[in-house]
Each structure stands twice: as C-alpha cells, then as structure tokens.
OpenMM code with the backbone's topology and positions (N, CA, C; nanometers):
from openmm import Vec3, app, unit

residues = "MET ASN ALA SER SER ARG PRO ALA PRO ALA GLY LEU LEU TRP PRO ASP TRP ASP ASN PRO VAL ALA PHE ILE PRO ILE GLU GLY GLY GLU LEU VAL SER PRO ASP GLY THR SER ARG GLU ASN PRO VAL GLU VAL SER TRP VAL LEU LYS ILE THR GLU ASP LEU LEU GLU ALA GLY GLU LEU THR LYS LYS ASP ILE GLY ILE ILE THR PRO TYR ALA GLY GLN VAL ARG ALA ILE ARG ASN SER MET ASP GLU LYS LEU ASP ASP VAL GLU VAL ARG THR VAL ASP GLY TYR GLN GLY ARG GLU LYS GLU VAL ILE ILE PHE SER CYS VAL ARG SER ASN PRO GLU GLY ASN VAL GLY PHE LEU ALA GLU PRO ARG ARG LEU ASN VAL ALA LEU THR ARG ALA LYS ARG GLY LEU ILE VAL ILE GLY ASP PRO ALA THR LEU ARG SER ASP LYS ASN TRP GLN ALA TRP LEU GLU TYR ILE ARG ASN SER LYS PHE GLU ALA TRP HIS LEU LEU GLY MET ALA".split()
positions = [
    Vec3(7.3485, 10.5608, 9.0905),
    Vec3(7.3448, 10.7024, 9.1394),
    Vec3(7.4341, 10.7862, 9.0555),
    Vec3(7.3964, 10.8989, 9.0227),
    Vec3(7.4759, 10.9914, 8.9450),
    Vec3(7.5535, 11.0896, 9.0315),
    Vec3(7.6498, 11.1563, 8.9774),
    Vec3(7.7331, 11.2500, 9.0617),
    Vec3(7.6542, 11.3538, 9.1304),
    Vec3(7.5484, 11.4031, 9.0625),
    Vec3(7.4685, 11.5167, 9.1204),
    Vec3(7.3959, 11.4703, 9.2450),
    Vec3(7.3607, 11.3368, 9.2556),
    Vec3(7.2913, 11.2943, 9.3760),
    Vec3(7.3875, 11.2598, 9.4882),
    Vec3(7.5193, 11.2643, 9.4626),
    Vec3(7.6176, 11.2375, 9.5637),
    Vec3(7.7188, 11.3519, 9.5594),
    Vec3(7.6881, 11.4729, 9.6062),
    Vec3(7.7726, 11.5838, 9.5956),
    Vec3(7.8998, 11.5638, 9.6745),
    Vec3(8.0039, 11.6380, 9.6316),
    Vec3(8.1298, 11.6390, 9.7028),
    Vec3(8.1087, 11.6862, 9.8498),
    Vec3(8.1617, 11.6148, 9.9478),
    Vec3(8.1457, 11.6603, 10.0874),
    Vec3(8.2165, 11.7925, 10.1151),
    Vec3(8.1583, 11.8709, 10.1984),
    Vec3(8.2135, 11.9964, 10.2347),
    Vec3(8.3260, 11.9730, 10.3379),
    Vec3(8.4159, 12.0643, 10.3460),
    Vec3(8.5250, 12.0534, 10.4384),
    Vec3(8.6608, 12.0353, 10.3827),
    Vec3(8.6654, 12.0192, 10.2437),
    Vec3(8.7904, 12.0080, 10.1751),
    Vec3(8.7839, 12.0868, 10.0471),
    Vec3(8.8875, 12.1560, 10.0155),
    Vec3(8.8928, 12.2249, 9.8784),
    Vec3(8.9293, 12.1274, 9.7747),
    Vec3(8.8277, 12.0539, 9.7263),
    Vec3(8.8503, 11.9487, 9.6225),
    Vec3(8.9039, 12.0085, 9.4948),
    Vec3(9.0022, 11.9461, 9.4337),
    Vec3(9.0553, 11.9964, 9.3049),
    Vec3(8.9439, 12.0103, 9.1973),
    Vec3(8.8488, 11.9169, 9.2009),
    Vec3(8.7379, 11.9173, 9.1089),
    Vec3(8.6141, 11.8773, 9.1878),
    Vec3(8.5212, 11.9748, 9.2029),
    Vec3(8.4031, 11.9482, 9.2930),
    Vec3(8.3119, 11.8487, 9.2234),
    Vec3(8.3169, 11.8299, 9.0985),
    Vec3(8.2351, 11.7285, 9.0272),
    Vec3(8.2871, 11.5931, 9.0412),
    Vec3(8.4125, 11.5752, 9.0746),
    Vec3(8.4817, 11.4458, 9.0909),
    Vec3(8.5665, 11.4560, 9.2215),
    Vec3(8.5008, 11.4228, 9.3370),
    Vec3(8.5730, 11.4484, 9.4635),
    Vec3(8.6789, 11.3392, 9.4946),
    Vec3(8.7896, 11.3636, 9.4231),
    Vec3(8.9142, 11.2829, 9.4461),
    Vec3(9.0201, 11.3848, 9.4665),
    Vec3(9.1065, 11.3589, 9.5703),
    Vec3(9.2206, 11.4410, 9.5990),
    Vec3(9.3377, 11.3604, 9.6310),
    Vec3(9.4527, 11.3898, 9.5640),
    Vec3(9.5848, 11.3286, 9.6081),
    Vec3(9.6625, 11.4354, 9.6714),
    Vec3(9.7056, 11.4165, 9.7855),
    Vec3(9.7857, 11.5086, 9.8621),
    Vec3(9.9310, 11.4631, 9.8619),
    Vec3(10.0190, 11.5229, 9.7812),
    Vec3(10.1541, 11.4800, 9.7692),
    Vec3(10.2401, 11.5180, 9.8865),
    Vec3(10.2941, 11.4143, 9.9590),
    Vec3(10.3731, 11.4402, 10.0771),
    Vec3(10.5134, 11.3692, 10.0552),
    Vec3(10.6133, 11.4288, 10.1036),
    Vec3(10.7418, 11.3606, 10.0986),
    Vec3(10.7950, 11.3422, 10.2346),
    Vec3(10.8605, 11.2225, 10.2538),
    Vec3(10.9255, 11.1954, 10.3803),
    Vec3(10.8354, 11.1465, 10.4909),
    Vec3(10.8960, 11.1167, 10.5937),
    Vec3(10.8202, 11.0799, 10.7198),
    Vec3(10.8106, 10.9303, 10.7509),
    Vec3(10.8457, 10.8387, 10.6596),
    Vec3(10.8313, 10.6979, 10.6859),
    Vec3(10.9276, 10.6520, 10.7946),
    Vec3(10.8745, 10.5805, 10.8931),
    Vec3(10.9579, 10.5250, 11.0077),
    Vec3(10.9193, 10.3774, 11.0254),
    Vec3(11.0130, 10.3045, 11.0803),
    Vec3(10.9829, 10.1658, 11.1341),
    Vec3(10.9103, 10.1944, 11.2664),
    Vec3(10.7994, 10.1228, 11.2924),
    Vec3(10.7237, 10.1389, 11.4152),
    Vec3(10.8078, 10.1061, 11.5335),
    Vec3(10.7789, 10.1664, 11.6487),
    Vec3(10.8562, 10.1413, 11.7682),
    Vec3(10.8770, 10.0001, 11.8068),
    Vec3(10.7778, 9.9109, 11.7725),
    Vec3(10.7934, 9.7696, 11.8036),
    Vec3(10.8725, 9.6909, 11.6946),
    Vec3(10.9106, 9.7643, 11.5860),
    Vec3(10.9917, 9.7052, 11.4805),
    Vec3(10.9226, 9.6123, 11.3906),
    Vec3(10.7917, 9.6019, 11.4004),
    Vec3(10.7185, 9.5029, 11.3173),
    Vec3(10.6369, 9.5650, 11.2076),
    Vec3(10.6246, 9.6950, 11.1991),
    Vec3(10.5446, 9.7650, 11.1050),
    Vec3(10.6002, 9.8960, 11.0599),
    Vec3(10.5306, 9.9809, 10.9913),
    Vec3(10.5680, 10.1103, 10.9451),
    Vec3(10.4643, 10.2084, 10.9823),
    Vec3(10.5213, 10.3346, 10.9959),
    Vec3(10.4229, 10.4502, 11.0236),
    Vec3(10.4915, 10.5719, 10.9575),
    Vec3(10.4042, 10.6741, 10.9456),
    Vec3(10.4475, 10.8053, 10.8822),
    Vec3(10.3785, 10.9176, 10.9587),
    Vec3(10.4435, 10.9760, 11.0555),
    Vec3(10.3877, 11.0876, 11.1359),
    Vec3(10.3472, 11.2086, 11.0523),
    Vec3(10.4162, 11.2339, 10.9431),
    Vec3(10.3780, 11.3442, 10.8564),
    Vec3(10.2374, 11.3196, 10.8007),
    Vec3(10.2143, 11.1944, 10.7534),
    Vec3(10.0825, 11.1563, 10.7018),
    Vec3(9.9798, 11.1557, 10.8195),
    Vec3(10.0176, 11.1135, 10.9398),
    Vec3(9.9233, 11.1173, 11.0484),
    Vec3(9.8748, 11.2543, 11.0710),
    Vec3(9.9566, 11.3544, 11.0641),
    Vec3(9.9165, 11.4934, 11.0885),
    Vec3(9.8120, 11.5333, 10.9856),
    Vec3(9.8394, 11.4961, 10.8595),
    Vec3(9.7467, 11.5315, 10.7475),
    Vec3(9.6143, 11.4636, 10.7665),
    Vec3(9.6195, 11.3335, 10.8046),
    Vec3(9.4950, 11.2533, 10.8232),
    Vec3(9.4096, 11.3234, 10.9286),
    Vec3(9.4698, 11.3667, 11.0429),
    Vec3(9.3961, 11.4311, 11.1475),
    Vec3(9.3370, 11.5608, 11.1038),
    Vec3(9.4195, 11.6430, 11.0355),
    Vec3(9.3684, 11.7692, 10.9935),
    Vec3(9.2514, 11.7610, 10.8994),
    Vec3(9.2676, 11.6750, 10.8037),
    Vec3(9.1611, 11.6537, 10.7046),
    Vec3(9.0345, 11.6072, 10.7681),
    Vec3(9.0451, 11.5088, 10.8570),
    Vec3(8.9315, 11.4515, 10.9279),
    Vec3(8.8639, 11.5642, 11.0071),
    Vec3(8.9362, 11.6421, 11.0808),
    Vec3(8.8805, 11.7558, 11.1569),
    Vec3(8.8134, 11.8495, 11.0667),
    Vec3(8.8694, 11.8913, 10.9563),
    Vec3(8.8155, 11.9769, 10.8635),
    Vec3(8.6808, 11.9308, 10.8099),
    Vec3(8.6754, 11.7995, 10.7713),
    Vec3(8.5554, 11.7415, 10.7190),
    Vec3(8.4397, 11.7468, 10.8232),
    Vec3(8.4774, 11.7156, 10.9509),
    Vec3(8.3737, 11.7098, 11.0514),
    Vec3(8.3338, 11.8512, 11.0897),
    Vec3(8.4279, 11.9479, 11.0911),
    Vec3(8.3869, 12.0863, 11.1295),
    Vec3(8.2973, 12.1511, 11.0298),
    Vec3(8.2995, 12.1029, 10.9030),
    Vec3(8.2063, 12.1581, 10.8021),
    Vec3(8.0579, 12.1180, 10.8310),
    Vec3(8.0443, 12.0156, 10.9152),
    Vec3(7.9088, 11.9865, 10.9661),
    Vec3(7.8218, 11.8941, 10.8772),
    Vec3(7.8712, 11.8554, 10.7637),
    Vec3(7.7882, 11.7762, 10.6731),
    Vec3(7.8051, 11.6276, 10.7049),
    Vec3(7.9267, 11.5900, 10.7526),
    Vec3(7.9530, 11.4440, 10.7765),
    Vec3(7.9638, 11.4169, 10.9273),
    Vec3(7.9312, 11.2962, 10.9690),
    Vec3(7.9507, 11.2552, 11.1017),
    Vec3(8.0770, 11.1623, 11.1062),
    Vec3(8.1205, 11.1282, 11.2304),
    Vec3(8.2317, 11.0386, 11.2511),
    Vec3(8.2097, 10.9059, 11.1779),
    Vec3(8.0898, 10.8635, 11.1712),
    Vec3(8.0564, 10.7366, 11.1096),
    Vec3(8.0648, 10.7401, 10.9600),
    Vec3(8.0712, 10.8543, 10.9067),
    Vec3(8.0757, 10.8752, 10.7583),
    Vec3(8.2129, 10.8657, 10.6971),
    Vec3(8.3194, 10.8727, 10.7888),
    Vec3(8.4561, 10.8802, 10.7497),
    Vec3(8.5286, 10.7574, 10.7811),
    Vec3(8.6044, 10.7021, 10.6874),
    Vec3(8.6915, 10.5839, 10.7106),
    Vec3(8.8295, 10.6255, 10.6830),
    Vec3(8.9274, 10.5798, 10.7618),
    Vec3(9.0662, 10.5984, 10.7401),
    Vec3(9.1304, 10.4619, 10.7177),
    Vec3(9.1948, 10.4503, 10.6045),
    Vec3(9.2575, 10.3249, 10.5631),
    Vec3(9.4083, 10.3437, 10.5414),
    Vec3(9.4792, 10.2422, 10.5862),
    Vec3(9.6245, 10.2435, 10.5650),
    Vec3(9.6748, 10.0976, 10.5536),
    Vec3(9.7861, 10.0751, 10.4881),
    Vec3(9.8257, 9.9326, 10.4695),
    Vec3(9.8944, 9.8768, 10.5938),
    Vec3(9.9321, 9.9642, 10.6838),
    Vec3(10.0199, 9.9184, 10.7991),
    Vec3(9.9484, 9.9317, 10.9333),
    Vec3(9.9586, 9.8278, 11.0145),
    Vec3(9.9030, 9.8241, 11.1533),
    Vec3(9.9748, 9.9346, 11.2319),
    Vec3(10.1037, 9.9599, 11.2068),
    Vec3(10.1734, 10.0647, 11.2815),
    Vec3(10.1179, 10.1991, 11.2525),
    Vec3(10.0694, 10.2240, 11.1317),
    Vec3(10.0051, 10.3584, 11.1036),
    Vec3(9.8646, 10.3630, 11.1644),
    Vec3(9.7927, 10.2503, 11.1718),
    Vec3(9.6691, 10.2542, 11.2368),
    Vec3(9.6883, 10.2931, 11.3828),
    Vec3(9.7870, 10.2307, 11.4515),
    Vec3(9.8151, 10.2655, 11.5898),
    Vec3(9.8540, 10.4106, 11.6036),
    Vec3(9.9440, 10.4585, 11.5196),
    Vec3(9.9886, 10.5971, 11.5251),
    Vec3(9.8717, 10.7001, 11.5081),
    Vec3(9.7825, 10.6659, 11.4154),
    Vec3(9.6618, 10.7547, 11.3927),
    Vec3(9.5743, 10.7502, 11.5172),
    Vec3(9.5380, 10.6230, 11.5637),
    Vec3(9.4542, 10.6188, 11.6814),
    Vec3(9.5107, 10.6832, 11.7998),
    Vec3(9.6445, 10.6672, 11.8219),
    Vec3(9.7065, 10.7229, 11.9405),
    Vec3(9.7074, 10.8774, 11.9304),
    Vec3(9.6981, 10.9346, 11.8153),
    Vec3(9.7059, 11.0796, 11.7979),
    Vec3(9.5655, 11.1428, 11.7973),
    Vec3(9.4634, 11.0633, 11.7911),
    Vec3(9.3226, 11.1196, 11.7921),
    Vec3(9.2830, 11.1683, 11.9287),
    Vec3(9.2168, 11.2804, 11.9323),
    Vec3(9.1613, 11.3222, 12.0569),
    Vec3(9.0089, 11.2758, 12.0621),
    Vec3(8.9412, 11.3151, 12.1652),
    Vec3(8.8017, 11.2673, 12.1815),
    Vec3(8.7109, 11.3113, 12.0714),
    Vec3(8.7364, 11.4222, 12.0031),
    Vec3(8.6471, 11.4623, 11.8971),
    Vec3(8.6525, 11.3711, 11.7735),
    Vec3(8.7637, 11.2928, 11.7681),
    Vec3(8.7782, 11.2004, 11.6545),
    Vec3(8.7674, 11.0556, 11.6916),
    Vec3(8.7538, 11.0211, 11.8185),
    Vec3(8.7740, 10.8880, 11.8668),
    Vec3(8.6823, 10.7848, 11.8024),
    Vec3(8.5641, 10.8242, 11.7482),
    Vec3(8.4702, 10.7222, 11.6833),
    Vec3(8.4959, 10.7089, 11.5359),
    Vec3(8.5991, 10.7788, 11.4775),
    Vec3(8.6254, 10.7658, 11.3321),
    Vec3(8.6933, 10.6293, 11.3188),
    Vec3(8.6492, 10.5512, 11.2188),
    Vec3(8.7022, 10.4159, 11.2001),
    Vec3(8.8340, 10.4253, 11.1323),
    Vec3(8.9338, 10.3579, 11.1877),
    Vec3(9.0699, 10.3515, 11.1350),
    Vec3(9.1054, 10.2030, 11.1215),
    Vec3(9.1360, 10.1571, 10.9942),
    Vec3(9.1651, 10.0168, 10.9789),
    Vec3(9.2767, 9.9980, 10.8754),
    Vec3(9.3303, 9.8765, 10.8733),
    Vec3(9.4206, 9.8416, 10.7651),
    Vec3(9.3378, 9.8143, 10.6360),
    Vec3(9.3999, 9.8147, 10.5299),
    Vec3(9.3382, 9.7816, 10.4016),
    Vec3(9.2745, 9.6486, 10.4098),
    Vec3(9.3471, 9.5482, 10.4687),
    Vec3(9.2867, 9.4146, 10.4733),
    Vec3(9.1625, 9.4121, 10.5614),
    Vec3(9.1542, 9.4949, 10.6590),
    Vec3(9.0340, 9.5023, 10.7451),
    Vec3(8.9194, 9.5776, 10.6857),
    Vec3(8.9375, 9.6338, 10.5663),
    Vec3(8.8347, 9.7162, 10.5102),
    Vec3(8.7558, 9.6543, 10.3934),
    Vec3(8.7977, 9.5377, 10.3535),
    Vec3(8.7300, 9.4731, 10.2382),
    Vec3(8.5846, 9.4537, 10.2737),
    Vec3(8.4974, 9.4855, 10.1706),
    Vec3(8.3565, 9.4712, 10.1829),
    Vec3(8.2888, 9.5862, 10.2588),
    Vec3(8.3707, 9.6873, 10.2981),
    Vec3(8.3067, 9.8045, 10.3712),
    Vec3(8.3167, 9.9244, 10.2771),
    Vec3(8.2326, 10.0179, 10.3129),
    Vec3(8.2343, 10.1555, 10.2418),
    Vec3(8.2015, 10.2600, 10.3427),
    Vec3(8.2411, 10.3877, 10.3092),
    Vec3(8.2119, 10.5062, 10.3889),
    Vec3(8.1837, 10.6172, 10.2860),
    Vec3(8.1206, 10.7230, 10.3359),
    Vec3(8.0987, 10.8405, 10.2520),
    Vec3(8.2333, 10.8936, 10.2028),
    Vec3(8.3314, 10.9094, 10.2905),
    Vec3(8.4654, 10.9568, 10.2527),
    Vec3(8.5671, 10.8610, 10.3135),
    Vec3(8.6615, 10.8344, 10.2249),
    Vec3(8.7734, 10.7522, 10.2613),
    Vec3(8.9072, 10.8425, 10.2530),
    Vec3(8.9859, 10.8282, 10.3566),
    Vec3(9.1149, 10.8954, 10.3592),
    Vec3(9.2158, 10.7782, 10.3682),
    Vec3(9.2935, 10.7706, 10.2627),
    Vec3(9.3934, 10.6625, 10.2491),
    Vec3(9.5303, 10.7097, 10.2778),
    Vec3(9.6040, 10.6685, 10.3774),
    Vec3(9.7399, 10.7096, 10.4109),
    Vec3(9.8286, 10.5947, 10.3561),
    Vec3(9.9138, 10.6318, 10.2586),
    Vec3(10.0053, 10.5314, 10.1951),
    Vec3(10.1176, 10.4900, 10.2760),
    Vec3(10.1726, 10.5768, 10.3662),
    Vec3(10.2788, 10.5578, 10.4600),
    Vec3(10.4136, 10.5521, 10.3871),
    Vec3(10.4337, 10.4801, 10.2820),
    Vec3(10.5702, 10.4583, 10.2347),
    Vec3(10.6267, 10.5884, 10.1670),
    Vec3(10.7501, 10.6189, 10.2092),
    Vec3(10.8195, 10.7310, 10.1551),
    Vec3(10.9640, 10.7134, 10.1784),
    Vec3(11.0365, 10.6703, 10.0732),
    Vec3(11.1757, 10.6381, 10.0862),
    Vec3(11.2474, 10.6516, 9.9538),
    Vec3(11.3796, 10.6885, 9.9578),
    Vec3(11.4535, 10.7101, 9.8353),
    Vec3(11.4696, 10.5883, 9.7510),
    Vec3(11.4560, 10.4673, 9.8052),
    Vec3(11.4632, 10.3465, 9.7283),
    Vec3(11.3400, 10.3179, 9.6449),
    Vec3(11.2336, 10.3820, 9.6673),
    Vec3(11.1030, 10.3548, 9.5957),
    Vec3(11.0439, 10.2304, 9.6370),
    Vec3(11.0654, 10.1816, 9.7628),
    Vec3(11.0092, 10.0565, 9.8085),
    Vec3(10.8694, 10.0873, 9.8587),
    Vec3(10.7715, 10.0267, 9.7960),
    Vec3(10.6247, 10.0524, 9.8263),
    Vec3(10.5707, 9.9411, 9.9157),
    Vec3(10.6430, 9.8341, 9.9426),
    Vec3(10.6008, 9.7316, 10.0354),
    Vec3(10.4599, 9.6722, 9.9935),
    Vec3(10.3723, 9.6684, 10.0998),
    Vec3(10.2356, 9.6164, 10.0830),
    Vec3(10.1625, 9.6807, 9.9645),
    Vec3(10.1918, 9.8094, 9.9384),
    Vec3(10.1177, 9.8858, 9.8396),
    Vec3(10.1370, 9.8279, 9.7021),
    Vec3(10.2304, 9.7392, 9.6796),
    Vec3(10.2521, 9.6743, 9.5468),
    Vec3(10.1502, 9.5739, 9.5114),
    Vec3(10.0712, 9.5270, 9.6123),
    Vec3(9.9719, 9.4271, 9.5885),
    Vec3(9.8463, 9.4935, 9.5250),
    Vec3(9.8149, 9.4572, 9.3971),
    Vec3(9.7038, 9.5211, 9.3236),
    Vec3(9.5667, 9.5048, 9.3986),
    Vec3(9.5468, 9.3935, 9.4677),
    Vec3(9.4216, 9.3789, 9.5434),
    Vec3(9.4062, 9.4846, 9.6524),
    Vec3(9.5104, 9.5111, 9.7246),
    Vec3(9.5122, 9.6132, 9.8299),
    Vec3(9.4836, 9.7533, 9.7694),
    Vec3(9.5492, 9.7806, 9.6560),
    Vec3(9.5220, 9.9111, 9.5905),
    Vec3(9.3807, 9.9241, 9.5460),
    Vec3(9.3205, 9.8133, 9.4957),
    Vec3(9.1804, 9.8122, 9.4614),
    Vec3(9.0906, 9.8443, 9.5763),
    Vec3(9.1142, 9.7706, 9.6881),
    Vec3(9.0294, 9.7962, 9.8093),
    Vec3(9.0448, 9.9392, 9.8507),
    Vec3(9.1656, 9.9884, 9.8593),
    Vec3(9.1904, 10.1280, 9.9128),
    Vec3(9.1178, 10.2300, 9.8290),
    Vec3(9.1169, 10.2113, 9.6949),
    Vec3(9.0639, 10.3183, 9.6143),
    Vec3(8.9131, 10.3028, 9.5692),
    Vec3(8.8508, 10.1939, 9.6266),
    Vec3(8.7096, 10.1783, 9.5837),
    Vec3(8.6141, 10.1597, 9.7010),
    Vec3(8.6480, 10.2152, 9.8202),
    Vec3(8.5583, 10.2108, 9.9396),
    Vec3(8.4820, 10.3410, 9.9589),
    Vec3(8.5143, 10.4424, 9.8839),
    Vec3(8.4492, 10.5791, 9.9107),
    Vec3(8.3194, 10.5864, 9.8259),
    Vec3(8.2151, 10.6357, 9.8980),
    Vec3(8.0887, 10.6685, 9.8258),
    Vec3(8.0944, 10.8101, 9.7601),
    Vec3(8.1462, 10.9085, 9.8410),
    Vec3(8.1329, 11.0440, 9.7924),
    Vec3(8.2597, 11.1149, 9.7845),
    Vec3(8.3681, 11.0702, 9.8391),
    Vec3(8.4950, 11.1413, 9.8343),
    Vec3(8.6128, 11.0559, 9.8732),
    Vec3(8.7212, 11.0630, 9.7978),
    Vec3(8.8394, 10.9819, 9.8207),
    Vec3(8.9604, 11.0769, 9.8302),
    Vec3(9.0325, 11.0672, 9.9421),
    Vec3(9.1545, 11.1448, 9.9695),
    Vec3(9.2686, 11.0509, 9.9885),
    Vec3(9.3693, 11.0624, 9.9076),
    Vec3(9.4885, 10.9776, 9.9176),
    Vec3(9.6106, 11.0657, 9.9547),
    Vec3(9.6824, 11.0262, 10.0580),
    Vec3(9.8000, 11.1001, 10.1045),
    Vec3(9.9206, 11.0101, 10.0821),
    Vec3(10.0144, 11.0562, 10.0052),
    Vec3(10.1334, 10.9721, 9.9778),
    Vec3(10.2445, 11.0468, 9.9065),
    Vec3(10.3546, 10.9807, 9.8986),
    Vec3(10.4766, 11.0329, 9.8349),
    Vec3(10.4762, 10.9912, 9.6858),
    Vec3(10.4519, 11.0805, 9.5979),
    Vec3(10.4474, 11.0322, 9.4544),
    Vec3(10.5779, 10.9774, 9.4038),
    Vec3(10.6983, 11.0264, 9.4542),
    Vec3(10.8210, 10.9796, 9.4078),
    Vec3(10.8367, 10.8248, 9.4400),
    Vec3(10.7988, 10.7910, 9.5636),
    Vec3(10.7984, 10.6550, 9.6057),
    Vec3(10.6969, 10.5698, 9.5337),
    Vec3(10.5712, 10.6166, 9.5285),
    Vec3(10.4636, 10.5479, 9.4672),
    Vec3(10.4874, 10.5147, 9.3195),
    Vec3(10.5542, 10.6035, 9.2509),
    Vec3(10.5732, 10.5906, 9.1035),
    Vec3(10.6553, 10.4654, 9.0715),
    Vec3(10.7299, 10.4194, 9.1663),
    Vec3(10.8185, 10.3022, 9.1443),
    Vec3(10.7372, 10.1746, 9.1213),
    Vec3(10.6120, 10.1729, 9.1511),
    Vec3(10.5205, 10.0658, 9.1249),
    Vec3(10.4300, 10.0946, 9.0038),
    Vec3(10.4200, 9.9997, 8.9132),
    Vec3(10.3514, 10.0224, 8.7821),
    Vec3(10.2041, 10.0490, 8.8045),
    Vec3(10.1379, 9.9901, 8.9021),
    Vec3(9.9911, 10.0207, 8.9192),
    Vec3(9.9759, 10.1625, 8.9814),
    Vec3(10.0618, 10.1986, 9.0789),
    Vec3(10.0548, 10.3326, 9.1376),
    Vec3(10.0952, 10.4324, 9.0294),
    Vec3(10.1909, 10.4066, 8.9547),
    Vec3(10.2345, 10.4906, 8.8469),
    Vec3(10.1200, 10.5250, 8.7521),
    Vec3(10.0371, 10.4244, 8.7122),
    Vec3(9.9261, 10.4403, 8.6245),
    Vec3(9.8193, 10.5302, 8.6985),
    Vec3(9.7977, 10.5014, 8.8305),
    Vec3(9.6904, 10.5759, 8.9023),
    Vec3(9.7456, 10.7238, 8.9152),
    Vec3(9.8712, 10.7448, 8.9422),
    Vec3(9.9214, 10.8819, 8.9536),
    Vec3(9.9162, 10.9629, 8.8202),
    Vec3(9.9307, 10.8932, 8.7126),
    Vec3(9.9170, 10.9512, 8.5815),
    Vec3(9.7745, 10.9897, 8.5561),
    Vec3(9.6780, 10.9081, 8.5980),
    Vec3(9.5373, 10.9413, 8.5909),
    Vec3(9.5058, 11.0688, 8.6797),
    Vec3(9.5663, 11.0686, 8.7976),
    Vec3(9.5487, 11.1801, 8.8895),
    Vec3(9.5993, 11.3109, 8.8331),
    Vec3(9.7201, 11.3070, 8.7724),
    Vec3(9.7792, 11.4239, 8.7119),
    Vec3(9.6943, 11.4702, 8.5916),
    Vec3(9.6526, 11.3741, 8.5053),
    Vec3(9.5755, 11.4178, 8.3849),
    Vec3(9.4434, 11.4681, 8.4219),
    Vec3(9.3862, 11.4252, 8.5276),
    Vec3(9.2577, 11.4727, 8.5758),
    Vec3(9.2674, 11.5978, 8.6651),
    Vec3(9.3914, 11.6351, 8.6989),
    Vec3(9.4085, 11.7558, 8.7747),
    Vec3(9.3549, 11.7333, 8.9221),
    Vec3(9.3769, 11.6144, 8.9746),
    Vec3(9.3269, 11.5811, 9.1132),
    Vec3(9.4335, 11.5987, 9.2195),
    Vec3(9.5537, 11.6462, 9.1801),
    Vec3(9.6547, 11.6696, 9.2821),
    Vec3(9.6144, 11.7914, 9.3623),
    Vec3(9.6258, 11.7850, 9.4925),
    Vec3(9.5793, 11.8868, 9.5822),
    Vec3(9.6969, 11.9663, 9.6300),
    Vec3(9.7809, 12.0161, 9.5364),
    Vec3(9.8955, 12.0969, 9.5781),
    Vec3(9.8506, 12.2151, 9.6620),
    Vec3(9.7336, 12.2735, 9.6303),
    Vec3(9.6829, 12.3909, 9.6962),
    Vec3(9.6650, 12.3709, 9.8505),
    Vec3(9.6558, 12.2479, 9.8917),
    Vec3(9.6344, 12.2282, 10.0364),
    Vec3(9.7615, 12.2222, 10.1144),
    Vec3(9.8736, 12.2095, 10.0427),
    Vec3(10.0054, 12.1922, 10.1170),
    Vec3(10.0399, 12.3020, 10.2140),
    Vec3(9.9956, 12.4269, 10.1817),
    Vec3(10.0262, 12.5374, 10.2685),
    Vec3(9.9318, 12.5523, 10.3923),
    Vec3(9.8360, 12.4585, 10.4049),
    Vec3(9.7314, 12.4721, 10.5072),
    Vec3(9.7593, 12.3810, 10.6287),
    Vec3(9.8607, 12.2983, 10.6278),
    Vec3(9.8806, 12.2096, 10.7469),
    Vec3(9.9470, 12.2769, 10.8647),
] * unit.nanometer
topology = app.Topology()
chain = topology.addChain("A")
for resn in residues:
    res = topology.addResidue(resn, chain)
    for name in ("N", "CA", "C"):
        topology.addAtom(name, app.Element.getBySymbol(name[0]), res)
C-alpha cells in the first residue's frame, strides 16, 4: 500500500500530512504507581486522552481503530481509570501485550521523565520496535526527549524525528 491509499487520519494537526508521525515532547510527570510496582505519568495521560478524543471527534476513526500502548502496567491503569464512557472501548495495553497487533492509529505513551535519564523498559530494543511499528496510518509518541535521549536507540529515533520535522511543538499550547 502506498501513502496515498492510507491518508493521515483527521483529528490531529500532523507535522507532515504525507507522513503521519508526531512526537509530542513533554517534560515531567513520572511517578511511581500507588501500589509501588510500576510507573505512571499523569501529564502524558492527559495528552493521551485529549488526542484520542480529538481523533474520535473528527469522525473518521472509531474506537476500534485506535490503540494506546505504554511500557508500564501502571500507566495502562492510569489511562483506563481516566477514560470516560466515550473512550471506554479504546484498547489500552502494555507494549508486551501488543505484539502481533496493529491499529489504524497508535498513541504511544513513554511514561519515563526524570533528571537521571533512566528510561527503564524503554531501553529494550524489541519493545521500541513493537511500539513504533503497530500503526497502519498514524503514529503519535508522547515522551520526554531529554530522558529518552539517554538511550542510544531512542536518541537515533529522536534524531530522525527532528530531521524529518515530526516534532509536534505546535500542539503544546492546545492541552
């Protein structure tokens, strides 16, 4: 399939409509989950919900067309607990639970945001591959570039994003 047969989904101001990839640079928000066993990022949760609502309100996609992926079960819980009835059928899973699956649009919440540059599970190249290759028509990644850059694979991906002008700085005033 070529790009013209899979147009960018409506509902997001894509940095490049011919290549529907967007990186939304967020700083801060990482917390240890209330049960102490995982991580979550409420700042990213808010962005995930807003983007999902915007994509659905545009009317082109259904809840079944959107997948939300994150490396942490704590973030999955935080996202699900924040969803209202209009979003309740949108699939939210960990990266490990998404292998072999695809959706029209994938929203990937990186979660990690810390001054130490600790990326945790995100350092695993297989998880990065799964996270970035599940989208058929649009990929949206939400994360802290300063933290992600501490990992060589994420650093290379962020360099690609910057060179391709896929950073979605223009969206930051819309939350």
